[in-house]
Predicted model as a PDB file, atoms N, CA, C, CB and O in Angstrom, pLDDT in the B-factor column:
MODEL        1                                                                  
ATOM      1  N   LEU A   1      14.108  86.868 108.038  1.00 52.00           N  
ATOM      2  CA  LEU A   1      13.096  87.900 108.023  1.00 52.00           C  
ATOM      3  C   LEU A   1      12.939  88.389 106.588  1.00 52.00           C  
ATOM      4  CB  LEU A   1      13.465  89.067 108.984  1.00 52.00           C  
ATOM      5  O   LEU A   1      13.924  88.754 105.946  1.00 52.00           O  
ATOM      6  N   GLY A   2      11.747  88.400 106.098  1.00 63.00           N  
ATOM      7  CA  GLY A   2      11.482  88.902 104.763  1.00 63.00           C  
ATOM      8  C   GLY A   2      10.589  90.122 104.819  1.00 63.00           C  
ATOM      9  O   GLY A   2       9.659  90.196 105.622  1.00 63.00           O  
ATOM     10  N   ILE A   3      10.879  91.058 103.973  1.00 69.00           N  
ATOM     11  CA  ILE A   3      10.074  92.270 103.884  1.00 69.00           C  
ATOM     12  C   ILE A   3       9.601  92.384 102.451  1.00 69.00           C  
ATOM     13  CB  ILE A   3      10.877  93.544 104.328  1.00 69.00           C  
ATOM     14  O   ILE A   3      10.408  92.380 101.521  1.00 69.00           O  
ATOM     15  N   GLN A   4       8.320  92.485 102.273  1.00 73.00           N  
ATOM     16  CA  GLN A   4       7.760  92.649 100.942  1.00 73.00           C  
ATOM     17  C   GLN A   4       7.344  94.096 100.780  1.00 73.00           C  
ATOM     18  CB  GLN A   4       6.560  91.689 100.705  1.00 73.00           C  
ATOM     19  O   GLN A   4       6.760  94.694 101.684  1.00 73.00           O  
ATOM     20  N   THR A   5       7.649  94.647  99.623  1.00 76.00           N  
ATOM     21  CA  THR A   5       7.315  96.047  99.386  1.00 76.00           C  
ATOM     22  C   THR A   5       6.763  96.206  97.971  1.00 76.00           C  
ATOM     23  CB  THR A   5       8.555  96.954  99.597  1.00 76.00           C  
ATOM     24  O   THR A   5       7.198  95.504  97.058  1.00 76.00           O  
ATOM     25  N   PRO A   6       5.829  97.103  97.780  1.00 76.00           N  
ATOM     26  CA  PRO A   6       5.336  97.363  96.420  1.00 76.00           C  
ATOM     27  C   PRO A   6       6.440  97.992  95.563  1.00 76.00           C  
ATOM     28  CB  PRO A   6       4.091  98.293  96.458  1.00 76.00           C  
ATOM     29  O   PRO A   6       7.369  98.609  96.085  1.00 76.00           O  
ATOM     30  N   ARG A   7       6.327  97.830  94.272  1.00 77.00           N  
ATOM     31  CA  ARG A   7       7.336  98.385  93.344  1.00 77.00           C  
ATOM     32  C   ARG A   7       7.589  99.861  93.581  1.00 77.00           C  
ATOM     33  CB  ARG A   7       6.898  98.178  91.902  1.00 77.00           C  
ATOM     34  O   ARG A   7       8.719 100.329  93.451  1.00 77.00           O  
ATOM     35  N   GLU A   8       6.544 100.595  93.928  1.00 78.00           N  
ATOM     36  CA  GLU A   8       6.667 102.041  94.093  1.00 78.00           C  
ATOM     37  C   GLU A   8       7.611 102.425  95.232  1.00 78.00           C  
ATOM     38  CB  GLU A   8       5.305 102.646  94.339  1.00 78.00           C  
ATOM     39  O   GLU A   8       8.150 103.531  95.245  1.00 78.00           O  
ATOM     40  N   THR A   9       7.810 101.521  96.182  1.00 79.00           N  
ATOM     41  CA  THR A   9       8.653 101.851  97.326  1.00 79.00           C  
ATOM     42  C   THR A   9      10.000 101.134  97.317  1.00 79.00           C  
ATOM     43  CB  THR A   9       7.927 101.523  98.592  1.00 79.00           C  
ATOM     44  O   THR A   9      10.717 101.145  98.317  1.00 79.00           O  
ATOM     45  N   VAL A  10      10.345 100.512  96.192  1.00 85.00           N  
ATOM     46  CA  VAL A  10      11.678  99.917  96.054  1.00 85.00           C  
ATOM     47  C   VAL A  10      12.692 101.062  96.116  1.00 85.00           C  
ATOM     48  CB  VAL A  10      11.816  99.089  94.702  1.00 85.00           C  
ATOM     49  O   VAL A  10      12.498 102.089  95.465  1.00 85.00           O  
ATOM     50  N   PRO A  11      13.762 100.902  96.884  1.00 85.00           N  
ATOM     51  CA  PRO A  11      14.743 101.992  97.013  1.00 85.00           C  
ATOM     52  C   PRO A  11      15.284 102.455  95.655  1.00 85.00           C  
ATOM     53  CB  PRO A  11      15.906 101.543  97.898  1.00 85.00           C  
ATOM     54  O   PRO A  11      15.409 101.667  94.718  1.00 85.00           O  
ATOM     55  N   ASP A  12      15.596 103.738  95.575  1.00 88.00           N  
ATOM     56  CA  ASP A  12      16.164 104.283  94.337  1.00 88.00           C  
ATOM     57  C   ASP A  12      17.649 104.595  94.491  1.00 88.00           C  
ATOM     58  CB  ASP A  12      15.410 105.547  93.920  1.00 88.00           C  
ATOM     59  O   ASP A  12      18.229 105.303  93.668  1.00 88.00           O  
ATOM     60  N   ARG A  13      18.261 104.061  95.549  1.00 86.00           N  
ATOM     61  CA  ARG A  13      19.711 104.144  95.766  1.00 86.00           C  
ATOM     62  C   ARG A  13      20.145 102.791  96.311  1.00 86.00           C  
ATOM     63  CB  ARG A  13      20.103 105.327  96.758  1.00 86.00           C  
ATOM     64  O   ARG A  13      19.444 102.201  97.133  1.00 86.00           O  
ATOM     65  N   TRP A  14      21.293 102.293  95.863  1.00 81.00           N  
ATOM     66  CA  TRP A  14      21.704 100.959  96.296  1.00 81.00           C  
ATOM     67  C   TRP A  14      21.880 100.871  97.803  1.00 81.00           C  
ATOM     68  CB  TRP A  14      22.991 100.564  95.611  1.00 81.00           C  
ATOM     69  O   TRP A  14      21.684  99.802  98.380  1.00 81.00           O  
ATOM     70  N   ILE A  15      22.239 101.949  98.441  1.00 81.00           N  
ATOM     71  CA  ILE A  15      22.434 101.946  99.886  1.00 81.00           C  
ATOM     72  C   ILE A  15      21.115 101.639 100.607  1.00 81.00           C  
ATOM     73  CB  ILE A  15      23.001 103.303 100.354  1.00 81.00           C  
ATOM     74  O   ILE A  15      21.122 101.226 101.767  1.00 81.00           O  
ATOM     75  N   GLY A  16      20.000 101.838  99.926  1.00 81.00           N  
ATOM     76  CA  GLY A  16      18.706 101.506 100.495  1.00 81.00           C  
ATOM     77  C   GLY A  16      18.519 100.018 100.719  1.00 81.00           C  
ATOM     78  O   GLY A  16      17.604  99.605 101.431  1.00 81.00           O  
ATOM     79  N   PHE A  17      19.378  99.211 100.118  1.00 83.00           N  
ATOM     80  CA  PHE A  17      19.317  97.763 100.285  1.00 83.00           C  
ATOM     81  C   PHE A  17      20.343  97.268 101.308  1.00 83.00           C  
ATOM     82  CB  PHE A  17      19.542  97.072  98.943  1.00 83.00           C  
ATOM     83  O   PHE A  17      20.506  96.058 101.472  1.00 83.00           O  
ATOM     84  N   ASP A  18      21.031  98.169 101.992  1.00 81.00           N  
ATOM     85  CA  ASP A  18      22.146  97.774 102.858  1.00 81.00           C  
ATOM     86  C   ASP A  18      21.762  96.824 103.983  1.00 81.00           C  
ATOM     87  CB  ASP A  18      22.766  98.989 103.447  1.00 81.00           C  
ATOM     88  O   ASP A  18      22.626  96.110 104.493  1.00 81.00           O  
ATOM     89  N   CYS A  19      20.510  96.790 104.382  1.00 81.00           N  
ATOM     90  CA  CYS A  19      20.100  95.875 105.446  1.00 81.00           C  
ATOM     91  C   CYS A  19      19.624  94.534 104.898  1.00 81.00           C  
ATOM     92  CB  CYS A  19      19.001  96.506 106.281  1.00 81.00           C  
ATOM     93  O   CYS A  19      19.280  93.641 105.671  1.00 81.00           O  
ATOM     94  N   ALA A  20      19.600  94.381 103.582  1.00 85.00           N  
ATOM     95  CA  ALA A  20      19.082  93.155 102.970  1.00 85.00           C  
ATOM     96  C   ALA A  20      20.183  92.121 102.766  1.00 85.00           C  
ATOM     97  CB  ALA A  20      18.416  93.472 101.634  1.00 85.00           C  
ATOM     98  O   ALA A  20      21.264  92.439 102.271  1.00 85.00           O  
ATOM     99  N   ASP A  21      19.895  90.886 103.152  1.00 87.00           N  
ATOM    100  CA  ASP A  21      20.798  89.782 102.850  1.00 87.00           C  
ATOM    101  C   ASP A  21      20.591  89.317 101.415  1.00 87.00           C  
ATOM    102  CB  ASP A  21      20.580  88.613 103.833  1.00 87.00           C  
ATOM    103  O   ASP A  21      21.504  88.786 100.782  1.00 87.00           O  
ATOM    104  N   MET A  22      19.381  89.525 100.912  1.00 91.00           N  
ATOM    105  CA  MET A  22      19.034  89.115  99.552  1.00 91.00           C  
ATOM    106  C   MET A  22      17.846  89.943  99.094  1.00 91.00           C  
ATOM    107  CB  MET A  22      18.714  87.585  99.479  1.00 91.00           C  
ATOM    108  O   MET A  22      16.957  90.263  99.883  1.00 91.00           O  
ATOM    109  N   VAL A  23      17.839  90.285  97.822  1.00 90.00           N  
ATOM    110  CA  VAL A  23      16.689  90.950  97.212  1.00 90.00           C  
ATOM    111  C   VAL A  23      16.044  89.943  96.270  1.00 90.00           C  
ATOM    112  CB  VAL A  23      17.106  92.273  96.451  1.00 90.00           C  
ATOM    113  O   VAL A  23      16.725  89.326  95.452  1.00 90.00           O  
ATOM    114  N   VAL A  24      14.736  89.780  96.386  1.00 89.00           N  
ATOM    115  CA  VAL A  24      13.986  88.861  95.539  1.00 89.00           C  
ATOM    116  C   VAL A  24      13.038  89.681  94.680  1.00 89.00           C  
ATOM    117  CB  VAL A  24      13.207  87.804  96.390  1.00 89.00           C  
ATOM    118  O   VAL A  24      12.198  90.421  95.192  1.00 89.00           O  
ATOM    119  N   LEU A  25      13.181  89.541  93.373  1.00 87.00           N  
ATOM    120  CA  LEU A  25      12.248  90.189  92.448  1.00 87.00           C  
ATOM    121  C   LEU A  25      11.232  89.140  92.026  1.00 87.00           C  
ATOM    122  CB  LEU A  25      12.991  90.807  91.197  1.00 87.00           C  
ATOM    123  O   LEU A  25      11.588  88.117  91.442  1.00 87.00           O  
ATOM    124  N   GLY A  26       9.995  89.395  92.320  1.00 83.00           N  
ATOM    125  CA  GLY A  26       8.929  88.464  91.974  1.00 83.00           C  
ATOM    126  C   GLY A  26       8.525  88.561  90.520  1.00 83.00           C  
ATOM    127  O   GLY A  26       9.215  89.149  89.687  1.00 83.00           O  
ATOM    128  N   ASP A  27       7.387  87.962  90.250  1.00 82.00           N  
ATOM    129  CA  ASP A  27       6.857  87.865  88.892  1.00 82.00           C  
ATOM    130  C   ASP A  27       6.106  89.147  88.532  1.00 82.00           C  
ATOM    131  CB  ASP A  27       5.927  86.633  88.754  1.00 82.00           C  
ATOM    132  O   ASP A  27       4.898  89.256  88.740  1.00 82.00           O  
ATOM    133  N   PHE A  28       6.846  90.115  87.987  1.00 85.00           N  
ATOM    134  CA  PHE A  28       6.252  91.354  87.501  1.00 85.00           C  
ATOM    135  C   PHE A  28       7.169  91.904  86.409  1.00 85.00           C  
ATOM    136  CB  PHE A  28       6.052  92.399  88.667  1.00 85.00           C  
ATOM    137  O   PHE A  28       8.346  91.547  86.373  1.00 85.00           O  
ATOM    138  N   PRO A  29       6.667  92.758  85.523  1.00 87.00           N  
ATOM    139  CA  PRO A  29       7.517  93.325  84.477  1.00 87.00           C  
ATOM    140  C   PRO A  29       8.534  94.305  85.083  1.00 87.00           C  
ATOM    141  CB  PRO A  29       6.652  94.037  83.408  1.00 87.00           C  
ATOM    142  O   PRO A  29       8.153  95.345  85.620  1.00 87.00           O  
ATOM    143  N   HIS A  30       9.800  93.975  84.995  1.00 89.00           N  
ATOM    144  CA  HIS A  30      10.844  94.808  85.590  1.00 89.00           C  
ATOM    145  C   HIS A  30      10.925  96.184  84.938  1.00 89.00           C  
ATOM    146  CB  HIS A  30      12.187  94.113  85.484  1.00 89.00           C  
ATOM    147  O   HIS A  30      11.455  97.121  85.536  1.00 89.00           O  
ATOM    148  N   ALA A  31      10.417  96.313  83.742  1.00 90.00           N  
ATOM    149  CA  ALA A  31      10.418  97.607  83.063  1.00 90.00           C  
ATOM    150  C   ALA A  31       9.535  98.622  83.784  1.00 90.00           C  
ATOM    151  CB  ALA A  31       9.950  97.445  81.621  1.00 90.00           C  
ATOM    152  O   ALA A  31       9.612  99.817  83.496  1.00 90.00           O  
ATOM    153  N   THR A  32       8.701  98.169  84.712  1.00 90.00           N  
ATOM    154  CA  THR A  32       7.869  99.102  85.469  1.00 90.00           C  
ATOM    155  C   THR A  32       8.649  99.771  86.598  1.00 90.00           C  
ATOM    156  CB  THR A  32       6.657  98.378  86.037  1.00 90.00           C  
ATOM    157  O   THR A  32       8.153 100.712  87.218  1.00 90.00           O  
ATOM    158  N   LEU A  33       9.863  99.295  86.872  1.00 92.00           N  
ATOM    159  CA  LEU A  33      10.727  99.969  87.844  1.00 92.00           C  
ATOM    160  C   LEU A  33      11.268 101.252  87.219  1.00 92.00           C  
ATOM    161  CB  LEU A  33      11.898  99.038  88.301  1.00 92.00           C  
ATOM    162  O   LEU A  33      11.476 101.320  86.008  1.00 92.00           O  
ATOM    163  N   SER A  34      11.490 102.249  88.037  1.00 93.00           N  
ATOM    164  CA  SER A  34      12.049 103.506  87.523  1.00 93.00           C  
ATOM    165  C   SER A  34      13.531 103.302  87.187  1.00 93.00           C  
ATOM    166  CB  SER A  34      11.874 104.664  88.564  1.00 93.00           C  
ATOM    167  O   SER A  34      14.155 102.373  87.701  1.00 93.00           O  
ATOM    168  N   PRO A  35      14.092 104.148  86.341  1.00 94.00           N  
ATOM    169  CA  PRO A  35      15.522 104.046  86.041  1.00 94.00           C  
ATOM    170  C   PRO A  35      16.393 104.115  87.305  1.00 94.00           C  
ATOM    171  CB  PRO A  35      15.927 105.156  85.078  1.00 94.00           C  
ATOM    172  O   PRO A  35      17.411 103.429  87.389  1.00 94.00           O  
ATOM    173  N   LEU A  36      16.003 104.933  88.281  1.00 93.00           N  
ATOM    174  CA  LEU A  36      16.773 105.011  89.529  1.00 93.00           C  
ATOM    175  C   LEU A  36      16.685 103.715  90.327  1.00 93.00           C  
ATOM    176  CB  LEU A  36      16.278 106.178  90.383  1.00 93.00           C  
ATOM    177  O   LEU A  36      17.674 103.291  90.925  1.00 93.00           O  
ATOM    178  N   GLN A  37      15.517 103.084  90.342  1.00 93.00           N  
ATOM    179  CA  GLN A  37      15.373 101.811  91.041  1.00 93.00           C  
ATOM    180  C   GLN A  37      16.212 100.721  90.366  1.00 93.00           C  
ATOM    181  CB  GLN A  37      13.893 101.393  91.087  1.00 93.00           C  
ATOM    182  O   GLN A  37      16.833  99.900  91.042  1.00 93.00           O  
ATOM    183  N   ILE A  38      16.225 100.720  89.040  1.00 94.00           N  
ATOM    184  CA  ILE A  38      17.024  99.742  88.291  1.00 94.00           C  
ATOM    185  C   ILE A  38      18.500  99.933  88.608  1.00 94.00           C  
ATOM    186  CB  ILE A  38      16.777  99.876  86.765  1.00 94.00           C  
ATOM    187  O   ILE A  38      19.215  98.959  88.844  1.00 94.00           O  
ATOM    188  N   GLU A  39      18.954 101.163  88.615  1.00 94.00           N  
ATOM    189  CA  GLU A  39      20.359 101.428  88.939  1.00 94.00           C  
ATOM    190  C   GLU A  39      20.671 101.082  90.394  1.00 94.00           C  
ATOM    191  CB  GLU A  39      20.698 102.897  88.668  1.00 94.00           C  
ATOM    192  O   GLU A  39      21.784 100.653  90.700  1.00 94.00           O  
ATOM    193  N   ALA A  40      19.702 101.262  91.292  1.00 93.00           N  
ATOM    194  CA  ALA A  40      19.911 100.886  92.695  1.00 93.00           C  
ATOM    195  C   ALA A  40      20.094  99.377  92.822  1.00 93.00           C  
ATOM    196  CB  ALA A  40      18.725 101.355  93.567  1.00 93.00           C  
ATOM    197  O   ALA A  40      20.958  98.919  93.569  1.00 93.00           O  
ATOM    198  N   ILE A  41      19.298  98.611  92.107  1.00 93.00           N  
ATOM    199  CA  ILE A  41      19.437  97.152  92.134  1.00 93.00           C  
ATOM    200  C   ILE A  41      20.780  96.751  91.548  1.00 93.00           C  
ATOM    201  CB  ILE A  41      18.286  96.471  91.358  1.00 93.00           C  
ATOM    202  O   ILE A  41      21.456  95.878  92.092  1.00 93.00           O  
ATOM    203  N   ARG A  42      21.172  97.376  90.449  1.00 94.00           N  
ATOM    204  CA  ARG A  42      22.491  97.098  89.855  1.00 94.00           C  
ATOM    205  C   ARG A  42      23.616  97.398  90.850  1.00 94.00           C  
ATOM    206  CB  ARG A  42      22.690  97.932  88.566  1.00 94.00           C  
ATOM    207  O   ARG A  42      24.540  96.601  91.008  1.00 94.00           O  
ATOM    208  N   GLY A  43      23.531  98.537  91.510  1.00 92.00           N  
ATOM    209  CA  GLY A  43      24.544  98.902  92.492  1.00 92.00           C  
ATOM    210  C   GLY A  43      24.607  97.924  93.642  1.00 92.00           C  
ATOM    211  O   GLY A  43      25.689  97.596  94.127  1.00 92.00           O  
ATOM    212  N   TYR A  44      23.450  97.456  94.082  1.00 92.00           N  
ATOM    213  CA  TYR A  44      23.379  96.464  95.150  1.00 92.00           C  
ATOM    214  C   TYR A  44      24.103  95.181  94.732  1.00 92.00           C  
ATOM    215  CB  TYR A  44      21.907  96.160  95.511  1.00 92.00           C  
ATOM    216  O   TYR A  44      24.908  94.639  95.489  1.00 92.00           O  
ATOM    217  N   VAL A  45      23.809  94.707  93.528  1.00 93.00           N  
ATOM    218  CA  VAL A  45      24.442  93.471  93.036  1.00 93.00           C  
ATOM    219  C   VAL A  45      25.935  93.687  92.829  1.00 93.00           C  
ATOM    220  CB  VAL A  45      23.782  93.005  91.713  1.00 93.00           C  
ATOM    221  O   VAL A  45      26.737  92.843  93.230  1.00 93.00           O  
ATOM    222  N   HIS A  46      26.320  94.782  92.222  1.00 92.00           N  
ATOM    223  CA  HIS A  46      27.742  95.041  91.954  1.00 92.00           C  
ATOM    224  C   HIS A  46      28.543  95.255  93.235  1.00 92.00           C  
ATOM    225  CB  HIS A  46      27.889  96.259  91.054  1.00 92.00           C  
ATOM    226  O   HIS A  46      29.764  95.098  93.238  1.00 92.00           O  
ATOM    227  N   SER A  47      27.859  95.613  94.327  1.00 91.00           N  
ATOM    228  CA  SER A  47      28.578  95.772  95.592  1.00 91.00           C  
ATOM    229  C   SER A  47      28.576  94.481  96.416  1.00 91.00           C  
ATOM    230  CB  SER A  47      27.961  96.907  96.406  1.00 91.00           C  
ATOM    231  O   SER A  47      28.978  94.470  97.580  1.00 91.00           O  
ATOM    232  N   GLY A  48      28.115  93.395  95.788  1.00 91.00           N  
ATOM    233  CA  GLY A  48      28.173  92.084  96.439  1.00 91.00           C  
ATOM    234  C   GLY A  48      26.854  91.546  96.922  1.00 91.00           C  
ATOM    235  O   GLY A  48      26.816  90.468  97.515  1.00 91.00           O  
ATOM    236  N   GLY A  49      25.759  92.262  96.691  1.00 91.00           N  
ATOM    237  CA  GLY A  49      24.447  91.798  97.126  1.00 91.00           C  
ATOM    238  C   GLY A  49      23.946  90.633  96.299  1.00 91.00           C  
ATOM    239  O   GLY A  49      24.343  90.459  95.147  1.00 91.00           O  
ATOM    240  N   THR A  50      23.072  89.836  96.893  1.00 92.00           N  
ATOM    241  CA  THR A  50      22.501  88.672  96.227  1.00 92.00           C  
ATOM    242  C   THR A  50      21.121  89.020  95.691  1.00 92.00           C  
ATOM    243  CB  THR A  50      22.424  87.465  97.191  1.00 92.00           C  
ATOM    244  O   THR A  50      20.278  89.560  96.409  1.00 92.00           O  
ATOM    245  N   LEU A  51      20.903  88.703  94.422  1.00 92.00           N  
ATOM    246  CA  LEU A  51      19.626  88.957  93.752  1.00 92.00           C  
ATOM    247  C   LEU A  51      19.046  87.629  93.305  1.00 92.00           C  
ATOM    248  CB  LEU A  51      19.801  89.927  92.538  1.00 92.00           C  
ATOM    249  O   LEU A  51      19.716  86.848  92.629  1.00 92.00           O  
ATOM    250  N   LEU A  52      17.796  87.369  93.682  1.00 91.00           N  
ATOM    251  CA  LEU A  52      17.065  86.192  93.246  1.00 91.00           C  
ATOM    252  C   LEU A  52      15.871  86.679  92.433  1.00 91.00           C  
ATOM    253  CB  LEU A  52      16.613  85.302  94.464  1.00 91.00           C  
ATOM    254  O   LEU A  52      15.103  87.529  92.885  1.00 91.00           O  
ATOM    255  N   VAL A  53      15.726  86.136  91.236  1.00 90.00           N  
ATOM    256  CA  VAL A  53      14.644  86.559  90.349  1.00 90.00           C  
ATOM    257  C   VAL A  53      13.776  85.351  90.045  1.00 90.00           C  
ATOM    258  CB  VAL A  53      15.198  87.196  89.033  1.00 90.00           C  
ATOM    259  O   VAL A  53      14.279  84.292  89.671  1.00 90.00           O  
ATOM    260  N   THR A  54      12.469  85.517  90.209  1.00 86.00           N  
ATOM    261  CA  THR A  54      11.542  84.442  89.868  1.00 86.00           C  
ATOM    262  C   THR A  54      10.835  84.789  88.566  1.00 86.00           C  
ATOM    263  CB  THR A  54      10.513  84.207  91.009  1.00 86.00           C  
ATOM    264  O   THR A  54      10.454  85.938  88.339  1.00 86.00           O  
ATOM    265  N   GLY A  55      10.667  83.801  87.728  1.00 80.00           N  
ATOM    266  CA  GLY A  55      10.046  84.028  86.432  1.00 80.00           C  
ATOM    267  C   GLY A  55       8.545  83.888  86.438  1.00 80.00           C  
ATOM    268  O   GLY A  55       7.855  84.559  85.670  1.00 80.00           O  
ATOM    269  N   GLY A  56       8.028  83.027  87.290  1.00 78.00           N  
ATOM    270  CA  GLY A  56       6.589  82.821  87.345  1.00 78.00           C  
ATOM    271  C   GLY A  56       6.032  82.254  86.061  1.00 78.00           C  
ATOM    272  O   GLY A  56       6.733  81.576  85.310  1.00 78.00           O  
ATOM    273  N   SER A  57       4.783  82.529  85.817  1.00 81.00           N  
ATOM    274  CA  SER A  57       4.102  81.963  84.652  1.00 81.00           C  
ATOM    275  C   SER A  57       4.535  82.612  83.341  1.00 81.00           C  
ATOM    276  CB  SER A  57       2.606  82.106  84.814  1.00 81.00           C  
ATOM    277  O   SER A  57       4.238  82.090  82.266  1.00 81.00           O  
ATOM    278  N   ASN A  58       5.233  83.742  83.417  1.00 80.00           N  
ATOM    279  CA  ASN A  58       5.669  84.430  82.207  1.00 80.00           C  
ATOM    280  C   ASN A  58       7.189  84.612  82.251  1.00 80.00           C  
ATOM    281  CB  ASN A  58       4.950  85.806  82.060  1.00 80.00           C  
ATOM    282  O   ASN A  58       7.694  85.720  82.071  1.00 80.00           O  
ATOM    283  N   ALA A  59       7.907  83.522  82.489  1.00 81.00           N  
ATOM    284  CA  ALA A  59       9.364  83.575  82.629  1.00 81.00           C  
ATOM    285  C   ALA A  59      10.056  84.089  81.367  1.00 81.00           C  
ATOM    286  CB  ALA A  59       9.899  82.198  82.976  1.00 81.00           C  
ATOM    287  O   ALA A  59      11.169  84.610  81.454  1.00 81.00           O  
ATOM    288  N   ALA A  60       9.440  83.959  80.221  1.00 83.00           N  
ATOM    289  CA  ALA A  60      10.056  84.426  78.969  1.00 83.00           C  
ATOM    290  C   ALA A  60      10.306  85.924  78.985  1.00 83.00           C  
ATOM    291  CB  ALA A  60       9.174  84.069  77.780  1.00 83.00           C  
ATOM    292  O   ALA A  60      11.204  86.406  78.295  1.00 83.00           O  
ATOM    293  N   ARG A  61       9.524  86.671  79.763  1.00 84.00           N  
ATOM    294  CA  ARG A  61       9.719  88.119  79.801  1.00 84.00           C  
ATOM    295  C   ARG A  61      11.046  88.506  80.462  1.00 84.00           C  
ATOM    296  CB  ARG A  61       8.563  88.778  80.540  1.00 84.00           C  
ATOM    297  O   ARG A  61      11.489  89.647  80.331  1.00 84.00           O  
ATOM    298  N   LEU A  62      11.687  87.562  81.177  1.00 88.00           N  
ATOM    299  CA  LEU A  62      12.986  87.857  81.780  1.00 88.00           C  
ATOM    300  C   LEU A  62      14.032  88.179  80.712  1.00 88.00           C  
ATOM    301  CB  LEU A  62      13.456  86.675  82.637  1.00 88.00           C  
ATOM    302  O   LEU A  62      15.006  88.878  80.990  1.00 88.00           O  
ATOM    303  N   ALA A  63      13.837  87.678  79.507  1.00 89.00           N  
ATOM    304  CA  ALA A  63      14.773  87.953  78.415  1.00 89.00           C  
ATOM    305  C   ALA A  63      14.741  89.418  77.996  1.00 89.00           C  
ATOM    306  CB  ALA A  63      14.457  87.067  77.216  1.00 89.00           C  
ATOM    307  O   ALA A  63      15.695  89.908  77.392  1.00 89.00           O  
ATOM    308  N   SER A  64      13.658  90.121  78.307  1.00 89.00           N  
ATOM    309  CA  SER A  64      13.564  91.530  77.933  1.00 89.00           C  
ATOM    310  C   SER A  64      13.659  92.457  79.147  1.00 89.00           C  
ATOM    311  CB  SER A  64      12.261  91.784  77.192  1.00 89.00           C  
ATOM    312  O   SER A  64      13.406  93.656  79.035  1.00 89.00           O  
ATOM    313  N   SER A  65      14.019  91.906  80.297  1.00 92.00           N  
ATOM    314  CA  SER A  65      14.144  92.713  81.514  1.00 92.00           C  
ATOM    315  C   SER A  65      15.300  93.696  81.380  1.00 92.00           C  
ATOM    316  CB  SER A  65      14.350  91.810  82.750  1.00 92.00           C  
ATOM    317  O   SER A  65      16.330  93.350  80.801  1.00 92.00           O  
ATOM    318  N   PRO A  66      15.156  94.911  81.898  1.00 94.00           N  
ATOM    319  CA  PRO A  66      16.272  95.854  81.880  1.00 94.00           C  
ATOM    320  C   PRO A  66      17.423  95.415  82.791  1.00 94.00           C  
ATOM    321  CB  PRO A  66      15.787  97.231  82.295  1.00 94.00           C  
ATOM    322  O   PRO A  66      18.489  96.030  82.790  1.00 94.00           O  
ATOM    323  N   LEU A  67      17.204  94.356  83.560  1.00 93.00           N  
ATOM    324  CA  LEU A  67      18.232  93.819  84.442  1.00 93.00           C  
ATOM    325  C   LEU A  67      18.829  92.511  83.924  1.00 93.00           C  
ATOM    326  CB  LEU A  67      17.658  93.605  85.820  1.00 93.00           C  
ATOM    327  O   LEU A  67      19.623  91.882  84.623  1.00 93.00           O  
ATOM    328  N   ARG A  68      18.463  92.093  82.717  1.00 93.00           N  
ATOM    329  CA  ARG A  68      18.837  90.775  82.180  1.00 93.00           C  
ATOM    330  C   ARG A  68      20.340  90.524  82.155  1.00 93.00           C  
ATOM    331  CB  ARG A  68      18.297  90.627  80.788  1.00 93.00           C  
ATOM    332  O   ARG A  68      20.767  89.371  82.208  1.00 93.00           O  
ATOM    333  N   ASP A  69      21.151  91.579  82.077  1.00 92.00           N  
ATOM    334  CA  ASP A  69      22.601  91.363  82.057  1.00 92.00           C  
ATOM    335  C   ASP A  69      23.120  90.897  83.420  1.00 92.00           C  
ATOM    336  CB  ASP A  69      23.321  92.651  81.638  1.00 92.00           C  
ATOM    337  O   ASP A  69      24.286  90.522  83.536  1.00 92.00           O  
ATOM    338  N   LEU A  70      22.272  90.914  84.447  1.00 91.00           N  
ATOM    339  CA  LEU A  70      22.663  90.431  85.759  1.00 91.00           C  
ATOM    340  C   LEU A  70      22.397  88.941  85.927  1.00 91.00           C  
ATOM    341  CB  LEU A  70      21.938  91.203  86.828  1.00 91.00           C  
ATOM    342  O   LEU A  70      22.881  88.337  86.885  1.00 91.00           O  
ATOM    343  N   TRP A  71      21.637  88.336  85.016  1.00 88.00           N  
ATOM    344  CA  TRP A  71      21.311  86.915  85.124  1.00 88.00           C  
ATOM    345  C   TRP A  71      22.587  86.103  84.844  1.00 88.00           C  
ATOM    346  CB  TRP A  71      20.153  86.520  84.127  1.00 88.00           C  
ATOM    347  O   TRP A  71      23.384  86.467  83.979  1.00 88.00           O  
ATOM    348  N   PRO A  72      22.765  85.022  85.572  1.00 79.00           N  
ATOM    349  CA  PRO A  72      23.974  84.199  85.372  1.00 79.00           C  
ATOM    350  C   PRO A  72      23.939  83.346  84.114  1.00 79.00           C  
ATOM    351  CB  PRO A  72      24.175  83.303  86.557  1.00 79.00           C  
ATOM    352  O   PRO A  72      24.977  82.825  83.705  1.00 79.00           O  
ATOM    353  N   VAL A  73      22.788  83.188  83.495  1.00 68.00           N  
ATOM    354  CA  VAL A  73      22.693  82.347  82.288  1.00 68.00           C  
ATOM    355  C   VAL A  73      22.105  83.129  81.141  1.00 68.00           C  
ATOM    356  CB  VAL A  73      21.844  81.097  82.554  1.00 68.00           C  
ATOM    357  O   VAL A  73      21.946  82.592  80.045  1.00 68.00           O  
TER     358      VAL A  73                                                      
ENDMDL                                                                          
END                                                                             
C-alpha cells in the first residue's frame, strides 16, 4: 500500500511515519521541506526506517539536499 502526500503534509515528527514500511522522497528540492519535517525524516531513518530517494531528471541536486548525509554513497 502506498500513500502519496504533498510536501506540506509530510509529518513533522518521526512518530508520524510509524505506520510506514518505507518513505520515498520523489524528485523535488528537499530544501522546500521545513526544518521539522527534515528532522522527522532523520528520526525515522535513525530509528530504523527505510528511506528511498529518487533523483529524477535533476539528480545532481541530491548533493545539496539537507538530507544528503543519509545517502549511502
